[in-house]
VMD Tcl script that draws the C-alpha trace (Angstrom):
set ca {
  {-34.37 -74.94 -71.78}
  {-32.95 -74.12 -68.44}
  {-32.83 -70.46 -67.08}
  {-30.00 -69.41 -64.91}
  {-30.76 -66.11 -62.91}
  {-27.78 -63.88 -62.07}
  {-27.69 -61.36 -59.78}
  {-28.84 -58.33 -61.23}
  {-30.38 -60.21 -64.47}
  {-33.59 -58.48 -65.56}
  {-34.23 -61.61 -66.78}
  {-37.56 -63.44 -65.62}
  {-37.66 -67.42 -64.33}
  {-41.01 -69.77 -65.25}
  {-42.26 -70.27 -62.13}
  {-42.03 -74.43 -63.29}
  {-38.22 -74.00 -62.50}
  {-39.11 -74.23 -59.22}
  {-39.46 -77.88 -59.70}
  {-35.48 -78.33 -59.89}
  {-35.20 -77.15 -56.15}
  {-35.65 -78.69 -52.86}
  {-34.81 -78.41 -49.29}
  {-35.97 -80.05 -46.45}
  {-35.01 -78.63 -42.47}
  {-35.46 -75.92 -39.96}
  {-32.97 -73.74 -42.11}
  {-35.73 -71.76 -44.49}
  {-37.31 -70.90 -40.84}
  {-34.17 -70.28 -39.02}
  {-33.30 -67.62 -41.74}
  {-36.89 -66.14 -42.87}
  {-38.02 -65.91 -38.71}
  {-34.87 -65.30 -36.73}
  {-31.89 -64.26 -39.27}
  {-33.75 -61.61 -41.43}
  {-35.78 -59.90 -38.83}
  {-33.03 -59.41 -36.87}
  {-30.24 -58.22 -39.50}
  {-33.41 -55.35 -40.53}
  {-34.12 -54.41 -36.98}
  {-36.94 -51.98 -36.69}
  {-37.39 -51.46 -40.30}
  {-38.01 -55.91 -40.54}
  {-41.62 -55.40 -42.05}
  {-41.27 -53.20 -44.50}
  {-38.10 -53.96 -45.68}
  {-39.32 -58.14 -45.38}
  {-42.50 -56.85 -47.89}
  {-39.65 -55.37 -50.27}
  {-38.58 -58.37 -50.36}
  {-41.47 -60.49 -50.77}
  {-41.89 -58.21 -54.07}
  {-38.35 -57.87 -55.19}
  {-38.41 -61.91 -55.14}
  {-41.90 -61.58 -57.25}
  {-40.29 -59.62 -59.42}
  {-37.67 -62.44 -60.57}
  {-40.43 -64.79 -61.56}
  {-42.84 -64.66 -64.38}
  {-46.76 -64.71 -63.34}
  {-49.35 -65.60 -66.12}
  {-52.19 -66.62 -63.79}
  {-53.25 -67.20 -60.07}
  {-52.66 -70.59 -60.48}
  {-49.12 -69.96 -61.10}
  {-49.19 -68.06 -57.89}
  {-50.42 -70.82 -56.19}
  {-47.97 -72.65 -57.63}
  {-45.38 -70.71 -56.87}
  {-46.01 -70.70 -53.02}
  {-46.50 -74.29 -53.16}
  {-43.15 -75.09 -54.67}
  {-41.78 -72.40 -52.09}
  {-43.38 -74.29 -49.14}
  {-44.95 -71.38 -48.03}
  {-48.13 -72.86 -47.68}
  {-51.36 -73.62 -50.21}
  {-52.70 -70.08 -51.21}
  {-56.14 -69.95 -52.19}
  {-58.77 -66.74 -53.35}
  {-61.39 -67.06 -51.38}
  {-63.06 -63.83 -52.63}
  {-62.53 -61.52 -55.85}
  {-64.23 -58.45 -56.12}
  {-63.79 -55.08 -58.72}
  {-60.85 -53.56 -56.40}
  {-59.94 -56.04 -53.61}
  {-58.98 -60.16 -53.54}
  {-58.85 -61.76 -50.57}
  {-56.57 -64.88 -50.24}
  {-56.39 -67.88 -47.47}
  {-52.59 -69.45 -46.85}
  {-53.19 -72.93 -44.75}
  {-50.78 -75.29 -44.28}
  {-49.53 -77.82 -41.81}
  {-46.30 -75.96 -41.34}
  {-48.17 -72.59 -40.57}
  {-50.43 -74.16 -37.78}
  {-46.78 -75.34 -36.37}
  {-45.05 -72.11 -36.77}
  {-48.22 -70.41 -35.17}
  {-48.16 -72.60 -32.20}
  {-44.27 -72.19 -31.96}
  {-42.35 -70.04 -29.23}
  {-40.99 -68.31 -32.99}
  {-42.36 -64.92 -33.55}
  {-43.12 -65.50 -36.73}
  {-45.38 -62.83 -39.52}
  {-46.04 -62.58 -43.11}
  {-44.70 -60.07 -44.78}
  {-42.56 -61.25 -47.49}
  {-45.40 -63.51 -48.66}
  {-47.46 -60.18 -48.83}
  {-44.77 -58.57 -50.67}
  {-44.53 -61.58 -53.40}
  {-49.04 -61.55 -53.50}
  {-48.68 -57.87 -54.29}
  {-46.27 -57.68 -56.62}
  {-47.45 -60.86 -58.43}
  {-51.29 -59.36 -58.55}
  {-49.40 -56.54 -60.22}
  {-47.91 -58.46 -62.83}
  {-51.27 -59.58 -63.64}
  {-53.30 -56.83 -63.28}
  {-51.02 -54.55 -64.62}
  {-51.71 -51.88 -62.33}
  {-50.83 -50.97 -58.71}
  {-51.56 -53.03 -56.12}
  {-50.56 -53.23 -52.18}
  {-51.40 -56.33 -50.22}
  {-52.17 -56.21 -46.15}
  {-51.78 -59.85 -44.31}
  {-53.31 -60.90 -40.81}
  {-53.20 -63.71 -39.03}
  {-55.83 -65.68 -37.45}
  {-54.57 -67.70 -34.59}
  {-57.92 -69.85 -33.72}
  {-58.08 -70.95 -37.54}
  {-54.68 -71.10 -37.74}
  {-54.95 -69.35 -41.32}
  {-53.21 -66.79 -42.99}
  {-55.57 -63.99 -45.23}
  {-54.38 -61.64 -47.50}
  {-56.19 -58.62 -48.55}
  {-54.67 -56.91 -52.09}
  {-56.11 -53.72 -52.63}
  {-55.80 -53.25 -56.45}
  {-55.86 -49.35 -57.78}
  {-57.83 -48.22 -60.84}
}
mol new
graphics top color blue
foreach p $ca { graphics top sphere $p radius 0.5 }
foreach p [lrange $ca 0 end-1] q [lrange $ca 1 end] { graphics top cylinder $p $q radius 0.2 }
display resetview
């Protein structure tokens, strides 16, 4: 059965629905790293984070594997759980595209992705979660640290 998501709908999509979508080119990067930050202005970090959280609410995450699959299918990179402590989880995001983005002259951030991770973990854990991201330019990787509330 194909799920059709309508604007404003509370219906969630299965992560596997992303198999039906595909695009190539720089269009996403131009919108993501130039268009949206320019549109959002000084509030870009906050708005991108909550945009990511909102997007994640449209999908059903039943496992960390679903979250990794979501990142892969969205072309965001390979998301791997690196550390798993009681109230803190650390993920690394790696891909050739991230290496290229970090080497480019385009200002990149990963607030949108942090919002997606926070919301997906909140779904999985059933408690409030927040996510901070950091960029390791030397290793060309992104680290997401998720704080899970007790």
